[in-house]
mmJSON file of the N, C-alpha and C atoms, coordinates in Angstrom:
{"data_MODEL":{"atom_site":{
"group_PDB":["ATOM","ATOM","ATOM","ATOM","ATOM","ATOM","ATOM","ATOM","ATOM","ATOM","ATOM","ATOM","ATOM","ATOM","ATOM","ATOM","ATOM","ATOM","ATOM","ATOM","ATOM","ATOM","ATOM","ATOM","ATOM","ATOM","ATOM","ATOM","ATOM","ATOM","ATOM","ATOM","ATOM","ATOM","ATOM","ATOM","ATOM","ATOM","ATOM","ATOM","ATOM","ATOM","ATOM","ATOM","ATOM","ATOM","ATOM","ATOM","ATOM","ATOM","ATOM","ATOM","ATOM","ATOM","ATOM","ATOM","ATOM","ATOM","ATOM","ATOM","ATOM","ATOM","ATOM","ATOM","ATOM","ATOM","ATOM","ATOM","ATOM","ATOM","ATOM","ATOM","ATOM","ATOM","ATOM","ATOM","ATOM","ATOM","ATOM","ATOM","ATOM","ATOM","ATOM","ATOM","ATOM","ATOM","ATOM","ATOM","ATOM","ATOM","ATOM","ATOM","ATOM","ATOM","ATOM","ATOM","ATOM","ATOM","ATOM","ATOM","ATOM","ATOM","ATOM","ATOM","ATOM","ATOM","ATOM","ATOM","ATOM","ATOM","ATOM","ATOM","ATOM","ATOM","ATOM","ATOM","ATOM","ATOM","ATOM","ATOM","ATOM","ATOM","ATOM","ATOM","ATOM","ATOM","ATOM","ATOM","ATOM","ATOM","ATOM","ATOM","ATOM","ATOM","ATOM","ATOM","ATOM","ATOM","ATOM","ATOM","ATOM","ATOM","ATOM","ATOM","ATOM","ATOM","ATOM","ATOM","ATOM","ATOM","ATOM","ATOM","ATOM","ATOM","ATOM","ATOM","ATOM","ATOM","ATOM","ATOM","ATOM","ATOM","ATOM","ATOM","ATOM","ATOM","ATOM","ATOM","ATOM","ATOM","ATOM","ATOM","ATOM","ATOM","ATOM","ATOM","ATOM","ATOM","ATOM","ATOM","ATOM","ATOM","ATOM","ATOM","ATOM","ATOM","ATOM","ATOM","ATOM","ATOM","ATOM","ATOM","ATOM","ATOM","ATOM","ATOM","ATOM","ATOM","ATOM","ATOM","ATOM","ATOM","ATOM","ATOM","ATOM","ATOM","ATOM","ATOM","ATOM","ATOM","ATOM","ATOM","ATOM","ATOM","ATOM","ATOM","ATOM","ATOM","ATOM","ATOM","ATOM","ATOM","ATOM","ATOM","ATOM","ATOM","ATOM","ATOM"],
"id":[1,2,3,4,5,6,7,8,9,10,11,12,13,14,15,16,17,18,19,20,21,22,23,24,25,26,27,28,29,30,31,32,33,34,35,36,37,38,39,40,41,42,43,44,45,46,47,48,49,50,51,52,53,54,55,56,57,58,59,60,61,62,63,64,65,66,67,68,69,70,71,72,73,74,75,76,77,78,79,80,81,82,83,84,85,86,87,88,89,90,91,92,93,94,95,96,97,98,99,100,101,102,103,104,105,106,107,108,109,110,111,112,113,114,115,116,117,118,119,120,121,122,123,124,125,126,127,128,129,130,131,132,133,134,135,136,137,138,139,140,141,142,143,144,145,146,147,148,149,150,151,152,153,154,155,156,157,158,159,160,161,162,163,164,165,166,167,168,169,170,171,172,173,174,175,176,177,178,179,180,181,182,183,184,185,186,187,188,189,190,191,192,193,194,195,196,197,198,199,200,201,202,203,204,205,206,207,208,209,210,211,212,213,214,215,216,217,218,219,220,221,222,223,224,225,226,227,228],
"type_symbol":["N","C","C","N","C","C","N","C","C","N","C","C","N","C","C","N","C","C","N","C","C","N","C","C","N","C","C","N","C","C","N","C","C","N","C","C","N","C","C","N","C","C","N","C","C","N","C","C","N","C","C","N","C","C","N","C","C","N","C","C","N","C","C","N","C","C","N","C","C","N","C","C","N","C","C","N","C","C","N","C","C","N","C","C","N","C","C","N","C","C","N","C","C","N","C","C","N","C","C","N","C","C","N","C","C","N","C","C","N","C","C","N","C","C","N","C","C","N","C","C","N","C","C","N","C","C","N","C","C","N","C","C","N","C","C","N","C","C","N","C","C","N","C","C","N","C","C","N","C","C","N","C","C","N","C","C","N","C","C","N","C","C","N","C","C","N","C","C","N","C","C","N","C","C","N","C","C","N","C","C","N","C","C","N","C","C","N","C","C","N","C","C","N","C","C","N","C","C","N","C","C","N","C","C","N","C","C","N","C","C","N","C","C","N","C","C","N","C","C","N","C","C","N","C","C","N","C","C"],
"label_atom_id":["N","CA","C","N","CA","C","N","CA","C","N","CA","C","N","CA","C","N","CA","C","N","CA","C","N","CA","C","N","CA","C","N","CA","C","N","CA","C","N","CA","C","N","CA","C","N","CA","C","N","CA","C","N","CA","C","N","CA","C","N","CA","C","N","CA","C","N","CA","C","N","CA","C","N","CA","C","N","CA","C","N","CA","C","N","CA","C","N","CA","C","N","CA","C","N","CA","C","N","CA","C","N","CA","C","N","CA","C","N","CA","C","N","CA","C","N","CA","C","N","CA","C","N","CA","C","N","CA","C","N","CA","C","N","CA","C","N","CA","C","N","CA","C","N","CA","C","N","CA","C","N","CA","C","N","CA","C","N","CA","C","N","CA","C","N","CA","C","N","CA","C","N","CA","C","N","CA","C","N","CA","C","N","CA","C","N","CA","C","N","CA","C","N","CA","C","N","CA","C","N","CA","C","N","CA","C","N","CA","C","N","CA","C","N","CA","C","N","CA","C","N","CA","C","N","CA","C","N","CA","C","N","CA","C","N","CA","C","N","CA","C","N","CA","C","N","CA","C","N","CA","C","N","CA","C","N","CA","C","N","CA","C","N","CA","C"],
"label_alt_id":[null,null,null,null,null,null,null,null,null,null,null,null,null,null,null,null,null,null,null,null,null,null,null,null,null,null,null,null,null,null,null,null,null,null,null,null,null,null,null,null,null,null,null,null,null,null,null,null,null,null,null,null,null,null,null,null,null,null,null,null,null,null,null,null,null,null,null,null,null,null,null,null,null,null,null,null,null,null,null,null,null,null,null,null,null,null,null,null,null,null,null,null,null,null,null,null,null,null,null,null,null,null,null,null,null,null,null,null,null,null,null,null,null,null,null,null,null,null,null,null,null,null,null,null,null,null,null,null,null,null,null,null,null,null,null,null,null,null,null,null,null,null,null,null,null,null,null,null,null,null,null,null,null,null,null,null,null,null,null,null,null,null,null,null,null,null,null,null,null,null,null,null,null,null,null,null,null,null,null,null,null,null,null,null,null,null,null,null,null,null,null,null,null,null,null,null,null,null,null,null,null,null,null,null,null,null,null,null,null,null,null,null,null,null,null,null,null,null,null,null,null,null,null,null,null,null,null,null],
"label_comp_id":["UNK","UNK","UNK","UNK","UNK","UNK","UNK","UNK","UNK","UNK","UNK","UNK","UNK","UNK","UNK","UNK","UNK","UNK","UNK","UNK","UNK","UNK","UNK","UNK","UNK","UNK","UNK","UNK","UNK","UNK","UNK","UNK","UNK","UNK","UNK","UNK","UNK","UNK","UNK","UNK","UNK","UNK","UNK","UNK","UNK","UNK","UNK","UNK","UNK","UNK","UNK","UNK","UNK","UNK","UNK","UNK","UNK","UNK","UNK","UNK","UNK","UNK","UNK","UNK","UNK","UNK","UNK","UNK","UNK","UNK","UNK","UNK","UNK","UNK","UNK","UNK","UNK","UNK","UNK","UNK","UNK","UNK","UNK","UNK","UNK","UNK","UNK","UNK","UNK","UNK","UNK","UNK","UNK","UNK","UNK","UNK","UNK","UNK","UNK","UNK","UNK","UNK","UNK","UNK","UNK","UNK","UNK","UNK","UNK","UNK","UNK","UNK","UNK","UNK","UNK","UNK","UNK","UNK","UNK","UNK","UNK","UNK","UNK","UNK","UNK","UNK","UNK","UNK","UNK","UNK","UNK","UNK","UNK","UNK","UNK","UNK","UNK","UNK","UNK","UNK","UNK","UNK","UNK","UNK","UNK","UNK","UNK","UNK","UNK","UNK","UNK","UNK","UNK","UNK","UNK","UNK","UNK","UNK","UNK","UNK","UNK","UNK","UNK","UNK","UNK","UNK","UNK","UNK","UNK","UNK","UNK","UNK","UNK","UNK","UNK","UNK","UNK","UNK","UNK","UNK","UNK","UNK","UNK","UNK","UNK","UNK","UNK","UNK","UNK","UNK","UNK","UNK","UNK","UNK","UNK","UNK","UNK","UNK","UNK","UNK","UNK","UNK","UNK","UNK","UNK","UNK","UNK","UNK","UNK","UNK","UNK","UNK","UNK","UNK","UNK","UNK","UNK","UNK","UNK","UNK","UNK","UNK","UNK","UNK","UNK","UNK","UNK","UNK"],
"label_asym_id":["A","A","A","A","A","A","A","A","A","A","A","A","A","A","A","A","A","A","A","A","A","A","A","A","A","A","A","A","A","A","A","A","A","A","A","A","A","A","A","A","A","A","A","A","A","A","A","A","A","A","A","A","A","A","A","A","A","A","A","A","A","A","A","A","A","A","A","A","A","A","A","A","A","A","A","A","A","A","A","A","A","A","A","A","A","A","A","A","A","A","A","A","A","A","A","A","A","A","A","A","A","A","A","A","A","A","A","A","A","A","A","A","A","A","A","A","A","A","A","A","A","A","A","A","A","A","A","A","A","A","A","A","A","A","A","A","A","A","A","A","A","A","A","A","A","A","A","A","A","A","A","A","A","A","A","A","A","A","A","A","A","A","A","A","A","A","A","A","A","A","A","A","A","A","A","A","A","A","A","A","A","A","A","A","A","A","A","A","A","A","A","A","A","A","A","A","A","A","A","A","A","A","A","A","A","A","A","A","A","A","A","A","A","A","A","A","A","A","A","A","A","A","A","A","A","A","A","A"],
"label_entity_id":["1","1","1","1","1","1","1","1","1","1","1","1","1","1","1","1","1","1","1","1","1","1","1","1","1","1","1","1","1","1","1","1","1","1","1","1","1","1","1","1","1","1","1","1","1","1","1","1","1","1","1","1","1","1","1","1","1","1","1","1","1","1","1","1","1","1","1","1","1","1","1","1","1","1","1","1","1","1","1","1","1","1","1","1","1","1","1","1","1","1","1","1","1","1","1","1","1","1","1","1","1","1","1","1","1","1","1","1","1","1","1","1","1","1","1","1","1","1","1","1","1","1","1","1","1","1","1","1","1","1","1","1","1","1","1","1","1","1","1","1","1","1","1","1","1","1","1","1","1","1","1","1","1","1","1","1","1","1","1","1","1","1","1","1","1","1","1","1","1","1","1","1","1","1","1","1","1","1","1","1","1","1","1","1","1","1","1","1","1","1","1","1","1","1","1","1","1","1","1","1","1","1","1","1","1","1","1","1","1","1","1","1","1","1","1","1","1","1","1","1","1","1","1","1","1","1","1","1"],
"label_seq_id":[1,1,1,2,2,2,3,3,3,4,4,4,5,5,5,6,6,6,7,7,7,8,8,8,9,9,9,10,10,10,11,11,11,12,12,12,13,13,13,14,14,14,15,15,15,16,16,16,17,17,17,18,18,18,19,19,19,20,20,20,21,21,21,22,22,22,23,23,23,24,24,24,25,25,25,26,26,26,27,27,27,28,28,28,29,29,29,30,30,30,31,31,31,32,32,32,33,33,33,34,34,34,35,35,35,36,36,36,37,37,37,38,38,38,39,39,39,40,40,40,41,41,41,42,42,42,43,43,43,44,44,44,45,45,45,46,46,46,47,47,47,48,48,48,49,49,49,50,50,50,51,51,51,52,52,52,53,53,53,54,54,54,55,55,55,56,56,56,57,57,57,58,58,58,59,59,59,60,60,60,61,61,61,62,62,62,63,63,63,64,64,64,65,65,65,66,66,66,67,67,67,68,68,68,69,69,69,70,70,70,71,71,71,72,72,72,73,73,73,74,74,74,75,75,75,76,76,76],
"pdbx_PDB_ins_code":[null,null,null,null,null,null,null,null,null,null,null,null,null,null,null,null,null,null,null,null,null,null,null,null,null,null,null,null,null,null,null,null,null,null,null,null,null,null,null,null,null,null,null,null,null,null,null,null,null,null,null,null,null,null,null,null,null,null,null,null,null,null,null,null,null,null,null,null,null,null,null,null,null,null,null,null,null,null,null,null,null,null,null,null,null,null,null,null,null,null,null,null,null,null,null,null,null,null,null,null,null,null,null,null,null,null,null,null,null,null,null,null,null,null,null,null,null,null,null,null,null,null,null,null,null,null,null,null,null,null,null,null,null,null,null,null,null,null,null,null,null,null,null,null,null,null,null,null,null,null,null,null,null,null,null,null,null,null,null,null,null,null,null,null,null,null,null,null,null,null,null,null,null,null,null,null,null,null,null,null,null,null,null,null,null,null,null,null,null,null,null,null,null,null,null,null,null,null,null,null,null,null,null,null,null,null,null,null,null,null,null,null,null,null,null,null,null,null,null,null,null,null,null,null,null,null,null,null],
"Cartn_x":[96.232,96.123,97.089,97.176,98.052,99.515,99.894,101.283,101.634,100.629,100.833,100.56,100.293,100.102,98.665,97.711,96.298,95.653,94.812,94.077,92.667,92.296,90.992,89.827,89.817,88.77,87.529,87.618,86.46,86.367,85.182,84.997,85.737,85.853,86.575,88.033,88.636,90.026,90.15,89.186,89.224,89.101,88.263,88.099,89.363,89.968,91.226,92.311,92.308,93.277,93.108,91.877,91.634,92.125,91.878,92.25,93.762,94.355,95.754,96.756,96.483,97.453,97.206,95.96,95.651,95.259,95.244,95.056,93.79,92.701,91.429,91.035,90.421,90.023,89.058,89.162,88.352,86.861,86.402,84.965,84.498,85.348,84.996,84.933,85.956,86.058,84.91,84.608,83.552,82.182,81.932,80.653,80.547,81.617,81.639,81.352,81.98,81.79,80.36,79.833,78.459,77.465,77.671,76.77,76.943,78.155,78.393,77.593,77.63,76.891,75.392,74.922,73.504,73.083,73.917,73.623,73.523,74.446,74.438,73.138,72.755,71.522,70.302,70.322,69.205,69.105,70.229,70.218,69.998,70.646,70.619,69.713,69.311,68.466,67.114,66.842,65.569,65.286,66.343,66.156,65.628,64.82,64.288,65.242,65.298,66.131,65.24,65.324,64.477,64.944,64.045,64.391,65.482,65.429,66.44,67.827,67.908,69.191,69.683,68.781,69.158,69.726,69.11,69.614,70.974,71.156,72.46,73.523,73.184,74.133,74.462,73.479,73.712,74.611,74.339,75.16,76.602,76.75,78.09,78.806,78.115,78.731,79.185,78.376,78.718,79.998,80.183,81.389,82.578,82.319,83.382,84.014,83.215,83.736,84.768,84.584,85.653,86.976,86.898,88.116,88.782,87.975,88.454,89.134,88.449,88.983,90.28,90.294,91.48,92.684,92.465,93.568,94.109,93.224,93.679,94.123,93.594,94.091,95.512,95.818,97.154,98.2,97.797,98.745,98.929,98.056,98.117,99.246],
"Cartn_y":[96.719,97.134,96.364,95.079,94.258,94.647,95.063,95.48,96.716,97.494,98.696,98.435,97.174,96.824,96.867,97.024,97.057,95.719,95.255,94.016,94.385,94.015,94.435,93.572,93.247,92.384,93.145,94.457,95.231,96.503,97.059,98.321,99.445,99.352,100.371,100.431,99.275,99.232,99.836,99.584,100.144,101.661,102.165,103.613,104.236,103.59,104.08,104.097,103.114,103.042,104.235,104.566,105.729,107.009,107.123,108.333,108.413,107.349,107.394,107.239,106.33,106.032,106.891,107.02,107.737,109.187,109.589,110.994,111.625,110.865,111.448,112.502,113.587,114.644,114.103,114.682,114.223,114.284,115.3,115.385,114.227,113.751,112.572,111.339,111.173,109.985,109.927,111.046,111.038,110.816,111.407,111.181,109.735,109.208,107.824,106.867,107.124,106.268,106.389,107.603,107.8,107.075,107.148,106.462,104.943,104.487,103.048,102.539,103.289,102.898,102.899,103.906,103.991,102.813,102.466,101.314,100.038,99.86,98.683,98.624,99.746,99.784,99.493,99.977,99.772,98.297,97.698,96.313,95.292,95.505,94.489,94.818,96.081,96.472,97.011,96.968,97.425,98.893,99.695,101.131,101.781,102.783,103.528,104.654,104.926,106.004,106.927,108.207,109.17,109.362,109.849,110.151,111.22,112.159,113.219,112.638,111.679,111.039,110.229,109.588,108.84,109.777,110.937,111.921,112.458,112.639,113.065,112.012,110.749,109.657,109.606,109.799,109.789,110.956,112.118,113.293,113.069,112.462,112.162,111.196,110.168,109.187,109.854,110.751,111.451,112.275,112.852,113.642,112.786,111.727,110.905,109.958,109.324,108.299,108.835,110.021,110.524,110.758,111.249,111.44,110.092,109.119,107.773,107.195,107.281,106.741,107.452,108.76,109.525,109.122,108.967,108.617,107.218,106.272,104.903,104.656,105.382,105.258,105.804,106.827,107.415,106.436,105.487,104.517,103.286,103.122,101.908,101.996],
"Cartn_z":[100.365,101.74,102.627,102.38,103.222,103.057,101.851,101.644,102.474,102.83,103.645,105.13,105.498,106.895,107.387,106.477,106.861,106.525,107.397,107.172,106.719,105.5,104.969,105.445,106.722,107.254,107.684,107.758,108.188,107.362,107.32,106.613,107.328,108.635,109.377,108.937,108.693,108.238,106.843,105.996,104.653,104.69,105.575,105.709,106.288,107.284,107.842,106.77,105.903,104.811,103.873,103.526,102.661,103.325,104.615,105.351,105.561,106.06,106.496,105.358,104.453,103.396,102.159,101.781,100.541,100.767,102.031,102.4,101.812,101.814,101.407,102.436,101.999,102.939,104.001,105.187,106.312,106.012,105.271,104.989,104.11,103.197,102.404,103.303,104.124,104.968,105.978,106.624,107.641,107.018,105.848,105.177,104.713,104.146,103.686,104.846,105.986,107.155,107.688,107.739,108.222,107.32,106.009,105.082,105.16,105.455,105.64,106.837,107.92,109.125,108.847,108.144,107.801,106.923,105.958,105.089,105.915,106.845,107.701,108.514,109.114,109.902,109.037,107.819,106.896,106.487,106.137,105.664,106.775,107.913,108.957,110.134,110.253,111.368,110.945,109.66,109.093,109.405,109.543,109.767,108.492,108.668,107.525,107.16,105.87,105.364,104.554,104.836,104.136,102.698,101.879,100.489,100.449,101.367,101.434,101.698,102.61,102.91,101.717,101.01,99.804,98.745,98.584,97.626,98.061,99.359,99.874,99.546,99.753,99.472,97.981,97.143,95.7,95.301,95.85,95.566,96.018,97.182,97.687,96.745,96.302,95.395,94.103,93.591,92.349,92.542,93.732,93.971,94.428,95.159,95.72,94.692,93.881,92.97,91.978,91.379,90.498,91.238,92.485,93.284,93.577,93.93,94.206,92.963,91.846,90.586,90.178,90.298,89.926,90.772,92.062,92.962,92.663,92.401,92.172,90.742,89.786,88.413,88.297,89.077,89.054,89.572,90.399,90.967,90.1,89.13,88.288,87.28],
"occupancy":[1.0,1.0,1.0,1.0,1.0,1.0,1.0,1.0,1.0,1.0,1.0,1.0,1.0,1.0,1.0,1.0,1.0,1.0,1.0,1.0,1.0,1.0,1.0,1.0,1.0,1.0,1.0,1.0,1.0,1.0,1.0,1.0,1.0,1.0,1.0,1.0,1.0,1.0,1.0,1.0,1.0,1.0,1.0,1.0,1.0,1.0,1.0,1.0,1.0,1.0,1.0,1.0,1.0,1.0,1.0,1.0,1.0,1.0,1.0,1.0,1.0,1.0,1.0,1.0,1.0,1.0,1.0,1.0,1.0,1.0,1.0,1.0,1.0,1.0,1.0,1.0,1.0,1.0,1.0,1.0,1.0,1.0,1.0,1.0,1.0,1.0,1.0,1.0,1.0,1.0,1.0,1.0,1.0,1.0,1.0,1.0,1.0,1.0,1.0,1.0,1.0,1.0,1.0,1.0,1.0,1.0,1.0,1.0,1.0,1.0,1.0,1.0,1.0,1.0,1.0,1.0,1.0,1.0,1.0,1.0,1.0,1.0,1.0,1.0,1.0,1.0,1.0,1.0,1.0,1.0,1.0,1.0,1.0,1.0,1.0,1.0,1.0,1.0,1.0,1.0,1.0,1.0,1.0,1.0,1.0,1.0,1.0,1.0,1.0,1.0,1.0,1.0,1.0,1.0,1.0,1.0,1.0,1.0,1.0,1.0,1.0,1.0,1.0,1.0,1.0,1.0,1.0,1.0,1.0,1.0,1.0,1.0,1.0,1.0,1.0,1.0,1.0,1.0,1.0,1.0,1.0,1.0,1.0,1.0,1.0,1.0,1.0,1.0,1.0,1.0,1.0,1.0,1.0,1.0,1.0,1.0,1.0,1.0,1.0,1.0,1.0,1.0,1.0,1.0,1.0,1.0,1.0,1.0,1.0,1.0,1.0,1.0,1.0,1.0,1.0,1.0,1.0,1.0,1.0,1.0,1.0,1.0,1.0,1.0,1.0,1.0,1.0,1.0],
"B_iso_or_equiv":[0.0,0.0,0.0,0.0,0.0,0.0,0.0,0.0,0.0,0.0,0.0,0.0,0.0,0.0,0.0,0.0,0.0,0.0,0.0,0.0,0.0,0.0,0.0,0.0,0.0,0.0,0.0,0.0,0.0,0.0,0.0,0.0,0.0,0.0,0.0,0.0,0.0,0.0,0.0,0.0,0.0,0.0,0.0,0.0,0.0,0.0,0.0,0.0,0.0,0.0,0.0,0.0,0.0,0.0,0.0,0.0,0.0,0.0,0.0,0.0,0.0,0.0,0.0,0.0,0.0,0.0,0.0,0.0,0.0,0.0,0.0,0.0,0.0,0.0,0.0,0.0,0.0,0.0,0.0,0.0,0.0,0.0,0.0,0.0,0.0,0.0,0.0,0.0,0.0,0.0,0.0,0.0,0.0,0.0,0.0,0.0,0.0,0.0,0.0,0.0,0.0,0.0,0.0,0.0,0.0,0.0,0.0,0.0,0.0,0.0,0.0,0.0,0.0,0.0,0.0,0.0,0.0,0.0,0.0,0.0,0.0,0.0,0.0,0.0,0.0,0.0,0.0,0.0,0.0,0.0,0.0,0.0,0.0,0.0,0.0,0.0,0.0,0.0,0.0,0.0,0.0,0.0,0.0,0.0,0.0,0.0,0.0,0.0,0.0,0.0,0.0,0.0,0.0,0.0,0.0,0.0,0.0,0.0,0.0,0.0,0.0,0.0,0.0,0.0,0.0,0.0,0.0,0.0,0.0,0.0,0.0,0.0,0.0,0.0,0.0,0.0,0.0,0.0,0.0,0.0,0.0,0.0,0.0,0.0,0.0,0.0,0.0,0.0,0.0,0.0,0.0,0.0,0.0,0.0,0.0,0.0,0.0,0.0,0.0,0.0,0.0,0.0,0.0,0.0,0.0,0.0,0.0,0.0,0.0,0.0,0.0,0.0,0.0,0.0,0.0,0.0,0.0,0.0,0.0,0.0,0.0,0.0,0.0,0.0,0.0,0.0,0.0,0.0],
"pdbx_formal_charge":[null,null,null,null,null,null,null,null,null,null,null,null,null,null,null,null,null,null,null,null,null,null,null,null,null,null,null,null,null,null,null,null,null,null,null,null,null,null,null,null,null,null,null,null,null,null,null,null,null,null,null,null,null,null,null,null,null,null,null,null,null,null,null,null,null,null,null,null,null,null,null,null,null,null,null,null,null,null,null,null,null,null,null,null,null,null,null,null,null,null,null,null,null,null,null,null,null,null,null,null,null,null,null,null,null,null,null,null,null,null,null,null,null,null,null,null,null,null,null,null,null,null,null,null,null,null,null,null,null,null,null,null,null,null,null,null,null,null,null,null,null,null,null,null,null,null,null,null,null,null,null,null,null,null,null,null,null,null,null,null,null,null,null,null,null,null,null,null,null,null,null,null,null,null,null,null,null,null,null,null,null,null,null,null,null,null,null,null,null,null,null,null,null,null,null,null,null,null,null,null,null,null,null,null,null,null,null,null,null,null,null,null,null,null,null,null,null,null,null,null,null,null,null,null,null,null,null,null],
"auth_seq_id":[1,1,1,2,2,2,3,3,3,4,4,4,5,5,5,6,6,6,7,7,7,8,8,8,9,9,9,10,10,10,11,11,11,12,12,12,13,13,13,14,14,14,15,15,15,16,16,16,17,17,17,18,18,18,19,19,19,20,20,20,21,21,21,22,22,22,23,23,23,24,24,24,25,25,25,26,26,26,27,27,27,28,28,28,29,29,29,30,30,30,31,31,31,32,32,32,33,33,33,34,34,34,35,35,35,36,36,36,37,37,37,38,38,38,39,39,39,40,40,40,41,41,41,42,42,42,43,43,43,44,44,44,45,45,45,46,46,46,47,47,47,48,48,48,49,49,49,50,50,50,51,51,51,52,52,52,53,53,53,54,54,54,55,55,55,56,56,56,57,57,57,58,58,58,59,59,59,60,60,60,61,61,61,62,62,62,63,63,63,64,64,64,65,65,65,66,66,66,67,67,67,68,68,68,69,69,69,70,70,70,71,71,71,72,72,72,73,73,73,74,74,74,75,75,75,76,76,76],
"auth_comp_id":["UNK","UNK","UNK","UNK","UNK","UNK","UNK","UNK","UNK","UNK","UNK","UNK","UNK","UNK","UNK","UNK","UNK","UNK","UNK","UNK","UNK","UNK","UNK","UNK","UNK","UNK","UNK","UNK","UNK","UNK","UNK","UNK","UNK","UNK","UNK","UNK","UNK","UNK","UNK","UNK","UNK","UNK","UNK","UNK","UNK","UNK","UNK","UNK","UNK","UNK","UNK","UNK","UNK","UNK","UNK","UNK","UNK","UNK","UNK","UNK","UNK","UNK","UNK","UNK","UNK","UNK","UNK","UNK","UNK","UNK","UNK","UNK","UNK","UNK","UNK","UNK","UNK","UNK","UNK","UNK","UNK","UNK","UNK","UNK","UNK","UNK","UNK","UNK","UNK","UNK","UNK","UNK","UNK","UNK","UNK","UNK","UNK","UNK","UNK","UNK","UNK","UNK","UNK","UNK","UNK","UNK","UNK","UNK","UNK","UNK","UNK","UNK","UNK","UNK","UNK","UNK","UNK","UNK","UNK","UNK","UNK","UNK","UNK","UNK","UNK","UNK","UNK","UNK","UNK","UNK","UNK","UNK","UNK","UNK","UNK","UNK","UNK","UNK","UNK","UNK","UNK","UNK","UNK","UNK","UNK","UNK","UNK","UNK","UNK","UNK","UNK","UNK","UNK","UNK","UNK","UNK","UNK","UNK","UNK","UNK","UNK","UNK","UNK","UNK","UNK","UNK","UNK","UNK","UNK","UNK","UNK","UNK","UNK","UNK","UNK","UNK","UNK","UNK","UNK","UNK","UNK","UNK","UNK","UNK","UNK","UNK","UNK","UNK","UNK","UNK","UNK","UNK","UNK","UNK","UNK","UNK","UNK","UNK","UNK","UNK","UNK","UNK","UNK","UNK","UNK","UNK","UNK","UNK","UNK","UNK","UNK","UNK","UNK","UNK","UNK","UNK","UNK","UNK","UNK","UNK","UNK","UNK","UNK","UNK","UNK","UNK","UNK","UNK"],
"auth_asym_id":["A","A","A","A","A","A","A","A","A","A","A","A","A","A","A","A","A","A","A","A","A","A","A","A","A","A","A","A","A","A","A","A","A","A","A","A","A","A","A","A","A","A","A","A","A","A","A","A","A","A","A","A","A","A","A","A","A","A","A","A","A","A","A","A","A","A","A","A","A","A","A","A","A","A","A","A","A","A","A","A","A","A","A","A","A","A","A","A","A","A","A","A","A","A","A","A","A","A","A","A","A","A","A","A","A","A","A","A","A","A","A","A","A","A","A","A","A","A","A","A","A","A","A","A","A","A","A","A","A","A","A","A","A","A","A","A","A","A","A","A","A","A","A","A","A","A","A","A","A","A","A","A","A","A","A","A","A","A","A","A","A","A","A","A","A","A","A","A","A","A","A","A","A","A","A","A","A","A","A","A","A","A","A","A","A","A","A","A","A","A","A","A","A","A","A","A","A","A","A","A","A","A","A","A","A","A","A","A","A","A","A","A","A","A","A","A","A","A","A","A","A","A","A","A","A","A","A","A"],
"auth_atom_id":["N","CA","C","N","CA","C","N","CA","C","N","CA","C","N","CA","C","N","CA","C","N","CA","C","N","CA","C","N","CA","C","N","CA","C","N","CA","C","N","CA","C","N","CA","C","N","CA","C","N","CA","C","N","CA","C","N","CA","C","N","CA","C","N","CA","C","N","CA","C","N","CA","C","N","CA","C","N","CA","C","N","CA","C","N","CA","C","N","CA","C","N","CA","C","N","CA","C","N","CA","C","N","CA","C","N","CA","C","N","CA","C","N","CA","C","N","CA","C","N","CA","C","N","CA","C","N","CA","C","N","CA","C","N","CA","C","N","CA","C","N","CA","C","N","CA","C","N","CA","C","N","CA","C","N","CA","C","N","CA","C","N","CA","C","N","CA","C","N","CA","C","N","CA","C","N","CA","C","N","CA","C","N","CA","C","N","CA","C","N","CA","C","N","CA","C","N","CA","C","N","CA","C","N","CA","C","N","CA","C","N","CA","C","N","CA","C","N","CA","C","N","CA","C","N","CA","C","N","CA","C","N","CA","C","N","CA","C","N","CA","C","N","CA","C","N","CA","C","N","CA","C","N","CA","C","N","CA","C","N","CA","C","N","CA","C"],
"pdbx_PDB_model_num":[1,1,1,1,1,1,1,1,1,1,1,1,1,1,1,1,1,1,1,1,1,1,1,1,1,1,1,1,1,1,1,1,1,1,1,1,1,1,1,1,1,1,1,1,1,1,1,1,1,1,1,1,1,1,1,1,1,1,1,1,1,1,1,1,1,1,1,1,1,1,1,1,1,1,1,1,1,1,1,1,1,1,1,1,1,1,1,1,1,1,1,1,1,1,1,1,1,1,1,1,1,1,1,1,1,1,1,1,1,1,1,1,1,1,1,1,1,1,1,1,1,1,1,1,1,1,1,1,1,1,1,1,1,1,1,1,1,1,1,1,1,1,1,1,1,1,1,1,1,1,1,1,1,1,1,1,1,1,1,1,1,1,1,1,1,1,1,1,1,1,1,1,1,1,1,1,1,1,1,1,1,1,1,1,1,1,1,1,1,1,1,1,1,1,1,1,1,1,1,1,1,1,1,1,1,1,1,1,1,1,1,1,1,1,1,1,1,1,1,1,1,1,1,1,1,1,1,1]
}}}
């Protein structure tokens, strides 16, 4: 990230890096960011998360991780 001018000090910077440099589709980036915020609220603010939202997050991970892996394995 630093070689491309991004400072990986925040999750927002990491998400911007995925969007701007690696050209992940906006629907992946926006869902990833929304789930990041929800995770933060859950861990640090004791917010409750429904089972439905947990299943949505799991479904997203199942679809997102292969795309993530494919994009970064191609660069190795």
